[in-house]
Backbone as CSV, one residue per row, in Angstrom:
resi,resn,N_x,N_y,N_z,CA_x,CA_y,CA_z,C_x,C_y,C_z
1,MET,119.857,90.260,98.281,121.096,90.767,98.864,120.918,91.081,100.350
2,ASN,119.816,91.748,100.686,119.580,92.079,102.086,119.421,90.831,102.940
3,ARG,118.798,89.786,102.382,118.656,88.539,103.120,120.020,87.901,103.405
4,ILE,120.937,88.023,102.440,122.284,87.480,102.635,122.991,88.226,103.760
5,LEU,122.892,89.554,103.753,123.530,90.361,104.795,122.960,90.039,106.172
6,ALA,121.630,89.805,106.218,121.003,89.496,107.501,121.393,88.108,107.994
7,ALA,121.516,87.176,107.055,121.801,85.787,107.433,123.276,85.570,107.758
8,VAL,124.160,86.323,107.083,125.605,86.129,107.276,126.222,87.482,107.642
9,PRO,126.231,87.856,108.918,126.680,89.190,109.337,128.108,89.529,108.907
10,ASP,128.974,88.523,108.727,130.369,88.797,108.386,130.554,89.193,106.918
11,VAL,129.549,88.949,106.100,129.660,89.292,104.674,129.446,90.792,104.491
12,MET,130.301,91.429,103.695,130.168,92.857,103.419,129.342,93.063,102.149
13,PRO,128.793,94.274,101.948,127.838,94.489,100.862,128.333,94.094,99.477
14,LEU,129.586,94.442,99.112,130.053,94.157,97.753,130.057,92.652,97.490
15,GLU,130.492,91.880,98.472,130.500,90.430,98.304,129.079,89.872,98.289
16,ALA,128.202,90.465,99.104,126.812,90.002,99.126,126.147,90.194,97.769
17,TRP,126.454,91.312,97.090,125.911,91.529,95.751,126.395,90.450,94.788
18,ARG,127.641,90.057,94.921,128.158,88.995,94.035,127.452,87.672,94.315
19,PHE,127.299,87.343,95.605,126.597,86.111,95.960,125.164,86.139,95.423
20,ALA,124.484,87.294,95.598,123.100,87.401,95.150,122.987,87.248,93.633
21,SER,124.036,87.649,92.919,124.042,87.522,91.457,124.443,86.131,90.996
22,GLY,125.006,85.337,91.924,125.425,83.983,91.580,126.704,83.927,90.762
23,TRP,127.607,84.909,90.946,128.826,84.975,90.147,130.052,84.604,90.999
24,THR,131.069,84.084,90.335,132.387,83.909,90.950,133.183,85.186,90.727
25,ARG,134.312,85.308,91.393,135.149,86.496,91.166,135.668,86.551,89.728
26,PRO,136.110,85.439,89.124,136.514,85.513,87.717,135.392,86.006,86.804
27,GLU,134.123,85.630,87.129,132.999,86.108,86.314,132.814,87.612,86.489
28,VAL,132.977,88.095,87.702,132.862,89.539,87.931,133.933,90.277,87.127
29,SER,135.151,89.784,87.180,136.243,90.413,86.427,135.937,90.426,84.933
30,ALA,135.438,89.298,84.412,135.130,89.217,82.982,134.002,90.170,82.611
31,ARG,132.985,90.283,83.455,131.862,91.168,83.156,132.279,92.646,83.231
32,LEU,133.180,92.963,84.153,133.709,94.329,84.188,134.491,94.635,82.914
33,ASP,135.282,93.674,82.456,136.022,93.851,81.195,135.065,94.160,80.048
34,MET,133.938,93.435,79.993,132.979,93.643,78.904,132.353,95.031,78.972
35,LEU,132.095,95.512,80.185,131.542,96.863,80.324,132.537,97.908,79.808
36,TYR,133.819,97.750,80.164,134.839,98.675,79.679,134.916,98.625,78.153
37,GLN,134.912,97.429,77.615,135.019,97.273,76.155,133.823,97.899,75.446
38,SER,132.633,97.789,76.046,131.449,98.390,75.426,131.554,99.911,75.384
39,ASP,132.358,100.486,76.266,132.591,101.935,76.270,133.805,102.318,75.430
40,GLY,134.403,101.318,74.742,135.567,101.596,73.908,136.844,101.767,74.696
41,LEU,136.879,101.192,75.912,138.059,101.320,76.767,138.751,99.966,76.914
42,ALA,140.022,100.014,77.287,140.785,98.784,77.474,140.287,98.068,78.719
43,PRO,140.061,96.764,78.662,139.591,96.030,79.839,140.645,96.030,80.939
44,PRO,140.267,96.262,82.182,141.254,96.357,83.275,141.817,95.016,83.719
45,GLY,141.082,93.905,83.477,141.581,92.593,83.875,141.878,92.505,85.364
46,ILE,140.896,92.859,86.191,141.098,92.893,87.643,141.261,91.470,88.164
47,ASP,142.320,91.229,88.930,142.585,89.869,89.398,141.740,89.541,90.634
48,GLN,141.657,88.248,90.939,140.825,87.776,92.040,141.280,88.335,93.388
49,ALA,142.590,88.466,93.575,143.101,88.974,94.853,142.618,90.399,95.110
50,THR,142.626,91.223,94.042,142.159,92.608,94.189,140.671,92.644,94.512
51,LEU,139.883,91.833,93.787,138.446,91.775,94.067,138.191,91.320,95.507
52,CYS,138.968,90.366,95.961,138.821,89.859,97.329,139.078,90.964,98.345
53,ARG,140.127,91.760,98.118,140.435,92.855,99.050,139.315,93.903,99.031
54,TRP,138.748,94.202,97.847,137.626,95.139,97.778,136.439,94.599,98.569
55,GLU,136.128,93.332,98.357,134.943,92.743,98.987,135.095,92.644,100.498
56,HIS,136.295,92.502,101.000,136.508,92.370,102.439,136.854,93.694,103.116
57,GLY,136.797,94.780,102.362,137.042,96.091,102.934,138.483,96.389,103.245
58,GLU,139.392,95.593,102.684,140.816,95.809,102.940,141.399,96.892,102.038
59,ARG,140.717,97.172,100.960,141.160,98.230,100.052,139.922,98.806,99.359
60,ARG,139.968,100.104,99.108,138.833,100.758,98.451,139.158,100.961,96.976
61,PRO,138.264,100.525,96.065,138.523,100.772,94.650,138.432,102.263,94.336
62,GLY,139.066,102.673,93.251,138.973,104.062,92.822,137.569,104.396,92.355
63,ASP,137.291,105.696,92.211,135.952,106.153,91.838,135.496,105.555,90.512
64,GLU,136.437,105.444,89.536,136.047,104.881,88.241,135.617,103.428,88.392
65,ARG,136.367,102.643,89.180,136.030,101.250,89.393,134.679,101.124,90.119
66,ILE,134.436,102.019,91.089,133.157,101.994,91.804,132.007,102.264,90.838
67,GLU,132.214,103.200,89.931,131.171,103.498,88.947,130.838,102.267,88.111
68,TYR,131.870,101.547,87.683,131.630,100.364,86.854,131.028,99.219,87.686
69,LEU,131.401,99.115,88.945,130.777,98.111,89.806,129.285,98.411,89.999
70,CYS,128.953,99.690,90.121,127.536,100.080,90.239,126.769,99.712,88.966
71,ARG,127.385,99.954,87.819,126.748,99.578,86.567,126.579,98.070,86.463
72,LEU,127.582,97.341,86.919,127.522,95.889,86.841,126.381,95.338,87.700
73,TYR,126.256,95.855,88.930,125.239,95.334,89.836,123.933,96.135,89.789
74,ARG,123.895,97.158,88.956,122.689,97.994,88.783,122.214,98.564,90.124
75,THR,123.144,99.245,90.795,122.795,99.826,92.091,123.605,101.091,92.327
76,ARG,123.609,101.583,93.579,124.287,102.823,93.936,125.527,102.524,94.759
77,PRO,126.471,103.472,94.841,127.693,103.234,95.615,127.432,102.876,97.071
78,ASP,126.491,103.577,97.722,126.239,103.312,99.138,125.740,101.894,99.370
79,ARG,125.033,101.324,98.392,124.526,99.965,98.555,125.613,98.915,98.321
80,LEU,126.712,99.337,97.763,127.862,98.441,97.622,128.829,98.596,98.795
81,GLY,128.522,99.548,99.689,129.383,99.754,100.845,130.339,100.911,100.694
82,PHE,130.166,101.719,99.636,131.069,102.853,99.388,130.298,104.157,99.543
83,GLY,130.275,104.690,100.744,129.583,105.947,100.984,128.254,105.724,101.685
84,ILE,127.559,106.829,101.965,126.283,106.831,102.690,125.223,107.440,101.802
85,ASP,124.052,106.826,101.778,122.935,107.359,101.000,122.218,108.444,101.811
86,HIS,122.254,109.681,101.299,121.574,110.793,101.969,120.284,111.194,101.262
87,SER,119.860,110.418,100.275,118.637,110.757,99.545,117.415,110.365,100.358
88,PRO,116.225,110.965,100.064,115.011,110.578,100.786,114.709,109.107,100.566
89,VAL,114.056,108.517,101.562,113.694,107.106,101.442,112.728,106.929,100.280
90,ASP,112.963,105.920,99.466,112.118,105.642,98.313,110.948,104.781,98.762
91,VAL,109.774,105.391,98.926,108.589,104.651,99.357,107.476,104.864,98.347
92,ASP,106.557,103.904,98.288,105.452,104.039,97.350,104.341,104.881,97.967
93,HIS,103.282,105.142,97.174,102.234,106.060,97.621,101.450,105.490,98.807
94,LEU,101.326,104.172,98.922,100.630,103.598,100.061,101.425,103.803,101.343
95,GLN,102.749,103.668,101.247,103.586,103.915,102.421,103.545,105.382,102.821
96,ARG,103.525,106.285,101.817,103.435,107.714,102.139,102.111,108.031,102.843
97,MET,101.049,107.316,102.471,99.764,107.497,103.138,99.803,106.966,104.570
98,GLY,100.760,106.101,104.852,100.848,105.533,106.189,99.891,104.388,106.429
99,ILE,99.421,103.728,105.362,98.497,102.603,105.514,99.262,101.390,106.046
100,LEU,98.904,100.968,107.250,99.567,99.839,107.888,98.858,98.526,107.616
101,ASP,97.541,98.605,107.428,96.765,97.386,107.208,95.426,97.785,106.602
102,ALA,94.710,96.818,106.052,93.401,97.076,105.448,92.575,95.803,105.473
103,PHE,91.253,95.978,105.663,90.310,94.864,105.627,89.149,95.280,104.721
104,PRO,88.626,94.385,103.883,87.551,94.764,102.959,86.233,95.065,103.668
105,TYR,86.024,94.497,104.856,84.811,94.710,105.640,85.041,94.127,107.035
106,THR,84.090,94.368,107.932,84.222,93.820,109.275,84.137,92.300,109.231
107,SER,85.086,91.656,109.864,85.158,90.197,109.863,85.787,89.756,111.172
108,GLN,85.871,88.450,111.370,86.547,87.955,112.569,87.995,88.427,112.603
109,GLU,88.618,88.484,111.420,90.015,88.919,111.343,90.157,90.379,111.742
110,SER,89.283,91.242,111.222,89.378,92.674,111.536,89.057,92.930,113.003
111,GLU,88.098,92.184,113.558,87.754,92.367,114.965,88.853,91.836,115.875
112,ALA,89.497,90.745,115.452,90.630,90.235,116.240,91.767,91.258,116.251
113,ASP,91.965,91.962,115.121,92.986,93.005,115.065,92.660,94.122,116.052
114,LEU,91.393,94.516,116.113,90.982,95.563,117.045,91.203,95.119,118.489
115,VAL,90.835,93.882,118.794,91.011,93.376,120.157,92.486,93.375,120.545
116,ARG,93.345,92.924,119.645,94.787,92.902,119.933,95.304,94.307,120.211
117,ARG,94.841,95.268,119.443,95.312,96.643,119.630,94.834,97.211,120.969
118,ILE,93.594,96.921,121.334,93.090,97.406,122.616,93.858,96.758,123.761
119,GLU,94.086,95.463,123.673,94.822,94.762,124.728,96.222,95.345,124.920
120,ALA,96.852,95.780,123.826,98.228,96.278,123.892,98.305,97.779,124.140
121,ALA,97.175,98.487,124.171,97.180,99.946,124.288,97.896,100.395,125.564
122,GLY,98.750,101.409,125.417,99.470,101.932,126.567,99.272,103.420,126.780
123,GLN,98.515,104.095,125.880,98.332,105.542,125.989,96.862,105.955,125.979
124,ARG,96.100,105.450,124.992,94.714,105.887,124.846,93.920,104.877,124.023
125,VAL,92.622,104.877,124.256,91.679,104.150,123.411,90.493,105.069,123.183
126,ASN,90.286,105.507,121.930,89.168,106.369,121.580,88.383,105.705,120.446
127,LEU,87.084,105.490,120.673,86.247,104.785,119.713,85.100,105.690,119.294
128,PHE,84.967,105.935,118.004,83.952,106.849,117.477,83.231,106.163,116.329
129,GLY,81.874,106.098,116.407,81.156,105.457,115.319,79.672,105.738,115.373
130,LEU,78.964,105.164,114.407,77.529,105.377,114.290,76.784,104.649,115.416
131,THR,76.956,103.348,115.504,76.360,102.584,116.610,77.413,101.670,117.233
132,ARG,78.085,100.859,116.399,79.122,99.915,116.840,78.657,99.113,118.051
133,ASN,77.600,98.327,117.861,77.143,97.448,118.921,78.230,96.467,119.348
134,PHE,79.271,96.340,118.524,80.409,95.490,118.872,81.033,95.932,120.191
135,TYR,81.021,97.251,120.475,81.628,97.749,121.705,80.893,97.238,122.946
136,GLY,79.604,96.929,122.806,78.837,96.434,123.925,78.792,94.920,124.009
137,HIS,79.557,94.268,123.140,79.584,92.806,123.113,80.128,92.270,124.432
138,GLU,79.593,91.119,124.856,79.994,90.553,126.155,81.478,90.222,126.225
139,ARG,82.127,90.073,125.051,83.567,89.799,125.053,84.386,91.082,125.067
140,ILE,83.834,92.178,124.529,84.592,93.424,124.374,84.422,94.355,125.570
141,LEU,83.220,94.425,126.113,82.972,95.362,127.208,83.860,95.088,128.422
142,PRO,84.032,93.838,128.868,84.973,93.592,129.978,86.407,93.993,129.629
143,LEU,86.790,93.830,128.358,88.128,94.236,127.938,88.286,95.749,128.052
144,LEU,87.281,96.509,127.614,87.344,97.972,127.707,87.368,98.409,129.167
145,GLU,86.589,97.738,130.009,86.577,98.082,131.440,87.943,97.814,132.071
146,ALA,88.539,96.677,131.743,89.858,96.353,132.286,90.920,97.323,131.778
147,LYS,90.844,97.685,130.502,91.837,98.598,129.932,91.726,99.986,130.557
148,ALA,90.492,100.382,130.936,90.291,101.705,131.535,90.973,101.839,132.890
149,ALA,91.428,100.731,133.457,92.163,100.804,134.718,93.578,101.321,134.510
150,THR,94.057,101.291,133.254,95.444,101.714,132.984,95.553,102.875,132.011
151,VAL,94.583,103.030,131.095,94.628,104.140,130.137,93.229,104.714,129.984
152,PRO,93.096,105.990,129.599,91.767,106.557,129.359,91.089,105.879,128.168
153,VAL,89.814,105.570,128.337,89.016,104.972,127.263,87.799,105.867,127.034
154,GLN,87.609,106.320,125.791,86.459,107.149,125.449,85.708,106.497,124.296
155,ILE,84.366,106.463,124.419,83.529,105.891,123.369,82.512,106.953,122.951
156,PHE,82.506,107.288,121.665,81.582,108.280,121.114,80.616,107.557,120.176
157,VAL,79.315,107.564,120.502,78.327,106.925,119.632,77.203,107.911,119.338
158,MET,76.542,107.723,118.211,75.485,108.645,117.819,74.256,108.482,118.707
159,ASP,73.678,109.599,119.127,72.457,109.609,119.924,71.365,108.846,119.166
160,PRO,70.833,107.792,119.758,69.856,106.982,119.018,68.556,107.707,118.698
161,TYR,68.304,108.855,119.344,67.063,109.589,119.094,67.276,110.872,118.289
162,CYS,68.499,111.127,117.824,68.737,112.374,117.094,68.310,112.234,115.624
163,ASP,68.064,113.382,114.983,67.635,113.377,113.586,68.671,112.735,112.673
164,SER,69.931,112.946,112.965,70.988,112.407,112.106,70.945,110.884,112.066
165,ARG,70.626,110.266,113.202,70.577,108.807,113.215,69.378,108.295,112.434
166,ARG,68.240,108.991,112.562,67.074,108.582,111.784,67.353,108.712,110.289
167,ASP,68.040,109.784,109.906,68.400,109.952,108.499,69.325,108.842,108.038
168,ARG,70.265,108.470,108.885,71.207,107.418,108.517,70.477,106.098,108.278
169,TYR,69.539,105.765,109.151,68.868,104.485,109.009,67.866,104.456,107.859
170,ARG,67.552,105.620,107.305,66.748,105.629,106.074,67.563,105.120,104.892
171,ILE,68.894,105.223,104.962,69.727,104.768,103.847,70.464,103.476,104.174
172,GLU,70.219,102.918,105.382,70.755,101.596,105.713,69.797,100.534,105.173
173,PRO,70.247,99.290,105.034,69.333,98.211,104.643,68.173,98.106,105.628
174,ALA,67.017,97.671,105.153,65.812,97.635,105.976,65.975,96.744,107.203
175,GLU,66.841,95.708,107.077,66.983,94.770,108.179,68.106,95.156,109.141
176,ALA,68.584,96.391,109.090,69.677,96.815,109.964,69.335,96.508,111.424
177,ALA,70.230,95.839,112.101,69.923,95.268,113.413,69.649,96.319,114.482
178,MET,70.328,97.460,114.438,70.224,98.435,115.510,69.363,99.639,115.119
179,GLU,68.423,99.438,114.196,67.586,100.557,113.755,66.666,101.047,114.867
180,ASP,66.209,100.179,115.724,65.277,100.517,116.795,66.027,101.210,117.933
181,PRO,65.756,102.519,118.170,66.492,103.246,119.226,66.327,102.630,120.607
182,ALA,65.101,102.177,120.926,64.876,101.611,122.261,65.703,100.355,122.463
183,ARG,65.803,99.541,121.410,66.619,98.334,121.512,68.091,98.693,121.693
184,TYR,68.535,99.722,120.975,69.930,100.123,121.085,70.258,100.627,122.493
185,VAL,69.348,101.410,123.055,69.548,101.897,124.426,69.624,100.721,125.387
186,ARG,68.704,99.773,125.236,68.627,98.638,126.156,69.841,97.719,126.044
187,GLU,70.254,97.409,124.804,71.284,96.387,124.602,72.705,96.935,124.562
188,ILE,72.851,98.234,124.233,74.203,98.775,124.055,74.492,99.929,125.013
189,LEU,73.669,100.987,124.947,73.985,102.188,125.728,73.928,101.936,127.232
190,ARG,72.901,101.225,127.690,72.799,101.019,129.129,73.969,100.180,129.660
191,PRO,74.351,99.074,129.016,75.540,98.350,129.492,76.813,99.191,129.451
192,LEU,76.958,100.027,128.421,78.126,100.904,128.365,78.112,101.885,129.530
193,HIS,76.938,102.467,129.797,76.809,103.435,130.891,77.102,102.775,132.241
194,GLU,76.593,101.577,132.450,76.821,100.871,133.719,78.298,100.521,133.893
195,THR,78.952,100.172,132.808,80.385,99.880,132.874,81.175,101.135,133.208
196,ALA,80.796,102.273,132.594,81.486,103.539,132.860,81.323,103.960,134.321
197,ALA,80.180,103.612,134.918,79.963,103.954,136.325,80.946,103.209,137.227
198,ARG,81.361,102.000,136.801,82.321,101.219,137.590,83.770,101.603,137.291
199,ALA,83.990,102.140,136.100,85.356,102.473,135.669,85.406,103.949,135.286
200,PRO,85.802,104.824,136.205,85.775,106.275,135.937,86.582,106.712,134.714
201,GLU,87.617,105.970,134.356,88.418,106.352,133.202,87.807,105.879,131.877
202,LEU,86.649,105.222,131.954,85.912,104.865,130.744,84.739,105.830,130.632
203,ARG,84.739,106.626,129.585,83.695,107.633,129.413,82.935,107.368,128.117
204,VAL,81.617,107.483,128.185,80.757,107.237,127.027,80.012,108.525,126.690
205,TYR,80.098,108.938,125.418,79.477,110.177,124.966,78.506,109.904,123.814
206,LEU,77.502,110.760,123.701,76.599,110.761,122.556,76.853,112.012,121.727
207,TYR,76.730,111.897,120.417,76.812,113.069,119.535,75.587,113.063,118.624
208,ASN,75.279,114.217,118.017,74.005,114.373,117.312,74.146,114.776,115.849
209,PHE,75.305,114.527,115.240,75.521,114.972,113.855,75.881,113.780,112.968
210,PRO,75.697,113.903,111.660,75.990,112.779,110.756,77.486,112.517,110.640
211,CYS,77.845,111.312,110.252,79.244,110.982,110.035,79.340,109.997,108.879
212,SER,80.494,109.990,108.228,80.717,109.125,107.066,81.733,108.037,107.344
213,PHE,82.237,107.994,108.560,83.238,106.983,108.901,83.257,106.780,110.416
214,ALA,83.792,105.659,110.822,84.086,105.403,112.228,85.592,105.495,112.413
215,ILE,86.027,105.881,113.601,87.463,105.985,113.901,87.737,105.253,115.203
216,GLU,88.757,104.432,115.192,89.241,103.787,116.409,90.700,104.205,116.584
217,GLU,90.909,105.190,117.475,92.256,105.694,117.737,92.824,104.946,118.931
218,ILE,93.830,104.136,118.685,94.448,103.344,119.742,95.942,103.648,119.734
219,ASP,96.402,104.321,120.779,97.777,104.814,120.839,98.075,105.664,119.610
220,ASP,99.057,105.282,118.786,99.448,106.112,117.655,98.934,105.569,116.323
221,VAL,97.828,104.822,116.368,97.248,104.250,115.150,95.770,104.624,115.072
222,CYS,95.279,104.920,113.870,93.857,105.151,113.647,93.314,104.110,112.675
223,ARG,92.342,103.349,113.129,91.593,102.436,112.253,90.340,103.170,111.803
224,VAL,90.085,103.224,110.504,88.968,103.997,109.963,88.063,103.081,109.149
225,MET,86.756,103.090,109.463,85.768,102.338,108.708,84.886,103.316,107.942
226,LEU,84.704,103.078,106.652,83.904,103.955,105.814,82.458,103.487,105.757
227,TYR,81.515,104.450,105.765,80.090,104.147,105.651,79.607,104.479,104.241
228,GLY,78.649,103.711,103.734,78.090,103.995,102.412,76.588,103.840,102.398
229,HIS,75.936,104.461,101.422,74.477,104.372,101.291,74.085,102.955,100.891
230,GLY,72.985,102.466,101.472,72.504,101.139,101.133,73.365,100.019,101.683
231,LYS,74.275,100.348,102.595,75.186,99.363,103.172,75.142,99.442,104.687
232,ARG,75.297,98.302,105.330,75.492,98.317,106.779,76.860,98.912,107.082
233,GLY,76.993,99.468,108.276,78.296,100.017,108.655,79.391,98.972,108.604
234,THR,79.044,97.726,108.977,80.059,96.675,109.018,80.482,96.191,107.637
235,GLN,79.823,96.682,106.577,80.211,96.299,105.222,81.263,97.233,104.635
236,GLY,81.583,98.306,105.357,82.547,99.275,104.842,83.977,98.807,105.013
237,PRO,84.871,99.219,104.103,86.285,98.866,104.239,86.907,99.527,105.456
238,ILE,87.930,98.884,106.005,88.637,99.386,107.190,90.096,99.607,106.818
239,LEU,90.586,100.822,107.026,91.978,101.170,106.753,92.651,101.575,108.054
240,THR,93.884,101.151,108.238,94.642,101.475,109.448,95.811,102.380,109.085
241,PHE,95.866,103.564,109.714,96.889,104.569,109.404,97.848,104.734,110.580
242,GLY,99.141,104.847,110.263,100.158,105.059,111.276,100.437,106.534,111.502
243,GLU,101.020,106.833,112.653,101.326,108.210,113.046,102.389,108.813,112.120
244,GLY,102.387,110.148,112.026,103.396,110.839,111.233,102.999,111.046,109.788
245,THR,101.751,110.794,109.438,101.277,110.983,108.074,100.078,111.924,108.079
246,ALA,99.779,112.510,106.920,98.660,113.449,106.818,97.337,112.750,107.101
247,ALA,97.183,111.512,106.634,95.926,110.793,106.845,95.689,110.536,108.330
248,HIS,96.736,110.099,109.039,96.588,109.868,110.476,96.245,111.170,111.184
249,ALA,96.930,112.253,110.832,96.664,113.545,111.466,95.216,113.980,111.244
250,TYR,94.700,113.730,110.039,93.318,114.107,109.719,92.335,113.414,110.659
251,PHE,92.473,112.105,110.807,91.515,111.364,111.621,91.739,111.587,113.113
252,ALA,92.990,111.705,113.541,93.250,112.005,114.948,92.685,113.377,115.315
253,ASP,92.756,114.337,114.384,92.184,115.666,114.624,90.672,115.599,114.824
254,GLN,90.008,114.643,114.161,88.571,114.488,114.357,88.271,114.078,115.801
255,ILE,89.113,113.218,116.367,88.924,112.826,117.763,89.173,114.008,118.697
256,ARG,90.203,114.822,118.395,90.467,115.995,119.220,89.277,116.967,119.150
257,TRP,88.652,117.065,117.980,87.480,117.925,117.789,86.329,117.431,118.660
258,LEU,86.091,116.120,118.684,85.054,115.549,119.538,85.344,115.851,121.007
259,GLU,86.596,115.740,121.401,86.967,115.993,122.793,86.698,117.443,123.170
260,ARG,86.960,118.376,122.248,86.669,119.788,122.546,85.167,120.004,122.701
261,LEU,84.369,119.420,121.808,82.921,119.567,121.915,82.399,118.966,123.219
262,ALA,83.052,117.893,123.694,82.606,117.220,124.911,82.829,118.066,126.155
263,GLU,83.611,119.135,126.037,83.859,119.990,127.198,82.636,120.790,127.596
264,GLY,81.592,120.803,126.749,80.344,121.463,127.112,80.116,122.770,126.392
265,PRO,79.098,123.534,126.822,78.699,124.753,126.104,79.764,125.842,126.064
266,HIS,80.727,125.774,126.970,81.775,126.805,127.003,83.059,126.324,126.312
267,ALA,82.956,125.240,125.567,84.134,124.704,124.876,84.626,125.680,123.809
268,PRO,85.955,125.787,123.633,86.517,126.679,122.601,86.370,126.054,121.209
269,GLU,85.141,125.814,120.804,84.889,125.147,119.536,83.693,125.818,118.844
270,PRO,83.936,126.580,117.760,82.850,127.336,117.122,81.708,126.478,116.614
271,TRP,81.953,125.204,116.314,80.884,124.351,115.818,79.784,124.159,116.858
272,ALA,80.101,124.349,118.137,79.086,124.183,119.177,77.942,125.167,118.988
273,SER,78.241,126.337,118.420,77.207,127.343,118.196,76.250,126.949,117.080
274,LYS,76.580,125.910,116.327,75.720,125.461,115.226,74.843,124.277,115.624
275,GLY,74.772,124.047,116.911,73.888,122.994,117.394,74.498,121.609,117.459
276,LEU,75.819,121.506,117.232,76.484,120.220,117.355,76.783,119.955,118.829
277,VAL,76.413,118.774,119.271,76.521,118.466,120.699,77.240,117.138,120.896
278,VAL,78.166,117.122,121.849,78.771,115.887,122.342,78.594,115.909,123.851
279,ARG,77.874,114.924,124.395,77.565,114.944,125.836,77.688,113.544,126.409
280,LYS,77.920,113.460,127.706,78.004,112.174,128.372,76.631,111.508,128.405
281,VAL,76.614,110.193,128.349,75.385,109.424,128.454,74.839,109.561,129.870
282,ARG,73.542,109.869,129.952,72.877,109.958,131.252,71.525,109.258,131.164
283,PHE,71.145,108.629,132.258,69.830,107.977,132.326,69.047,108.525,133.502
């Protein structure tokens, strides 16, 4: 029915329902008669001219007729064009969660989605993860540098020499590519730091505590990657949450928490007193 309304703007809802059902006006009249008869009432025998006037908005049927039309088409009065629906939008649990997209693991498709979002960013780009050597990739780093000319870009990665990272790599597969801290500094952190030196609005921070997910906050969307024991980070599922939902607020709040910790020892954040540190990369 909605496709008919979109394709033929001149068609009104009541007529669109008839078209979608594949009925002629005489068939509609006959089916209404049967509904009345099933209720033990005399069939109204509505003529084609009357149905035509109802369908074209030239006359409004009475409340009883509207009720029977709703029963015939198995819908509500507002969807037939009689009244306005003031009830809450009927959405499923995934829509209530605000899930916009999902990927089973990191792939070319998921990375292309991230690149598209960064290219289109107009407010912020905040990247938080365990290592994410992808951020230092020769194709991504120039993109982040260019984007930092128009919006703030912040990258939060785990300190390669902190205890939390060593603990994490004890539960990663033995062949994990970025297990060696010196290699990570050489191949990822130093290029990120050098890029930040050229682009003041690109800031790179290290943190020293464990995490169970990565977050990529780009404008009003949060992409979240889950980490698991015995799995590489890139093997975790990726869920994308839209703004205005509890899930998005939860993950966006984590980024705000990192930003408060990054303000230094005098930050208004009680967790700083427990030895949690977020600091700029320095060499």
